[in-house]
C-alpha positions in Angstrom: -27.0 -16.9 -17.4 -27.1 -13.2 -16.9 -28.4 -13.6 -13.4 -25.6 -16.0 -12.5 -23.0 -13.5 -13.8 -24.6 -10.7 -11.9 -24.6 -12.6 -8.6 -21.0 -13.5 -9.2 -19.9 -9.9 -9.6 -22.1 -8.8 -6.8 -19.6 -10.6 -4.5 -17.2 -7.7 -5.4 -19.5 -5.2 -3.8 -19.4 -4.1 -0.1 -17.6 -6.6 2.2 -16.9 -8.8 -0.8 -14.9 -6.1 -2.4 -12.9 -5.6 0.8 -12.1 -9.3 0.9 -11.2 -9.3 -2.8 -8.5 -6.7 -2.1 -7.4 -7.7 1.4 -6.7 -11.3 0.3 -4.1 -10.4 -2.3 -2.6 -7.8 0.0 -2.2 -10.5 2.7 -0.8 -13.0 0.2 1.6 -10.4 -1.1 2.7 -9.7 2.5 3.3 -13.4 3.2 5.4 -13.6 0.0 7.4 -10.6 1.0 8.2 -12.0 4.5 9.2 -15.4 3.0 11.5 -13.7 0.5 13.2 -11.6 3.2 13.7 -14.7 5.3 15.0 -16.9 2.5 17.5 -14.3 1.1 21.0 -15.6 1.8 24.6 -15.4 0.6 25.9 -12.1 -0.8 22.4 -10.7 -1.0 21.9 -11.0 2.7 25.3 -9.6 3.5 24.7 -6.6 1.2 21.3 -6.0 2.7 22.7 -6.0 6.2 25.5 -3.6 5.2 23.0 -1.3 3.6 20.6 -1.2 6.6 23.4 -0.7 9.1 24.9 2.2 7.1 21.4 3.7 6.6 20.6 3.6 10.4 24.1 4.8 11.2 23.5 7.9 9.1 20.0 8.3 10.6 21.5 8.1 14.2 23.8 11.1 13.4 20.9 13.2 12.1 17.7 13.1 10.1 18.2 11.9 6.6 16.3 14.4 4.3 18.1 13.9 1.0 14.9 12.8 -0.8 13.0 15.9 -2.1 9.6 16.5 -0.7 7.9 16.2 -4.1 9.3 12.7 -4.5 8.1 11.6 -1.1 4.6 13.0 -1.7 4.4 11.3 -5.1 5.5 8.0 -3.6 2.6 8.4 -1.1 0.1 9.3 -3.8 1.2 6.9 -6.5 -0.8 3.8 -5.4 -3.9 5.9 -4.5 -3.9 7.6 -7.9 -3.4 4.3 -9.7 -6.3 2.8 -7.7 -8.4 5.8 -8.7 -7.6 5.4 -12.4 -8.2 1.7 -12.4 -11.6 2.3 -11.0 -12.5 4.3 -14.1 -12.0 1.3 -16.4 -13.2 -2.3 -16.5 -9.6 -3.5 -16.3 -9.7 -2.4 -12.7 -11.5 -5.7 -11.8 -8.2 -7.5 -12.4 -5.8 -4.6 -11.9 -6.8 -3.6 -8.4 -6.1 -7.0 -6.8 -2.7 -7.0 -8.5 -2.0 -3.5 -7.2 -2.9 -4.6 -3.7 -0.8 -7.8 -3.9 2.3 -5.8 -5.0 1.7 -3.2 -2.3 1.4 -5.9 0.4 4.6 -7.5 -0.8 6.6 -4.4 -0.8 5.3 -3.3 2.7 6.0 -6.7 4.3 9.3 -7.3 2.6 10.7 -3.9 3.7 9.7 -4.4 7.3 10.8 -8.1 7.4 14.3 -7.1 6.1 14.8 -4.9 9.1 13.6 -7.6 11.5 15.8 -10.2 9.9 18.9 -8.1 10.2 18.3 -6.7 13.7 16.1 -9.3 15.2 13.4 -8.1 17.7 15.1 -4.7 17.9 14.2 -4.2 14.2 10.6 -3.8 15.1 11.1 -0.3 16.3 12.7 1.2 13.1 10.3 -1.0 11.0 7.3 0.6 12.7 8.7 4.1 12.4 9.7 3.7 8.7 6.7 1.7 7.4 4.1 1.2 10.1 3.6 4.8 11.1 2.9 6.1 7.5 0.7 3.0 6.9 -1.7 4.3 9.6 -2.7 6.9 7.1 -2.1 5.4 3.6 -3.5 2.0 4.3 -7.1 3.1 5.2 -7.0 5.6 2.3 -5.9 2.9 -0.2 -8.4 0.3 1.0 -11.3 2.8 1.1 -10.5 4.0 -2.4 -9.7 0.5 -3.6 -13.1 -0.9 -2.6 -15.1 1.9 -4.2 -12.9 1.7 -7.3 -13.5 -2.0 -7.6 -17.2 -1.4 -7.4 -16.9 1.2 -10.2 -14.8 -1.2 -12.4 -17.3 -3.9 -11.8 -20.2 -1.8 -13.1 -18.1 -0.8 -16.1 -17.4 -4.4 -16.8 -21.1 -5.3 -16.7 -21.7 -2.6 -19.3 -19.1 -4.0 -21.6 -21.0 -7.3 -21.3 -24.2 -5.6 -22.3 -25.8 -5.3 -18.9 -26.7 -1.7 -18.6 -29.1 -2.0 -15.6 -26.5 -1.2 -13.0 -26.0 2.4 -11.9 -22.5 3.8 -12.1 -21.2 4.9 -8.7 -19.4 8.0 -9.9 -21.5 10.4 -7.9 -20.6 13.3 -5.7 -20.0 11.0 -2.7 -17.6 8.9 -4.8 -15.4 11.8 -5.6 -15.6 13.3 -2.1 -14.3 10.0 -0.7 -11.6 10.0 -3.3 -10.5 13.5 -2.2 -10.4 12.4 1.4 -8.3 9.4 0.5 -5.9 11.6 -1.5 -5.7 14.0 1.5 -4.9 11.1 3.9 -2.1 9.9 1.5 -0.7 13.4 1.3 -0.7 13.6 5.1 1.1 10.3 5.2 3.7 11.7 2.9 4.2 14.8 5.0 4.5 12.5 8.1 7.1 10.5 6.3 9.1 13.6 5.3 9.0 15.6 8.6 8.3 13.2 11.5 9.7 9.9 10.5 13.3 11.0 10.1 13.2 12.5 13.7 11.8 9.3 15.2 14.1 7.1 13.1 17.1 8.9 14.7 15.9 7.7 18.1 15.1 4.2 16.7 18.6 3.9 15.1 20.3 4.7 18.4 18.3 2.0 20.1 19.1 -0.6 17.5 22.8 0.1 16.8 
């Protein structure tokens, strides 16, 4: 019995851990796209009005009303949550949920722009969401996979299997620091670079 349980949770290690997080991220993304496509009536009209107004303001100049601290926290929030979930056995269930929600929000936001502006919406969608994702997505997945491995080992210990070695070594925390650094870089990119590029994108779309 114990060996079967161990083999089952071994699937969460290495590539299995990546699949265990990539799959809910993908499913969340599909759900986000479908919701954006199915939205209709007053909701769709309000969404179009909001996006047109937002891009119109961006076309006249960079929109920097959001404080830097708030932008950085938005970039760090998911990484910090993944790190905390890796320190508890609850992370085995919590991390896939986190990735599912993140995939949903990412895809829904981009899909809304594409729905409203058609193919032209790809440009602002990439600037607003795709460009920062080049930094936060690798950081989130790297940290998520190692956090899932840590949560797995903690779960084994709660079940009385103390043979596994906890992965919280120097390399673990070094990788966590790198991921936090990448997320901070993504926040700075979103605060300083994205508004400038969005201004050009808005002029192309409108």
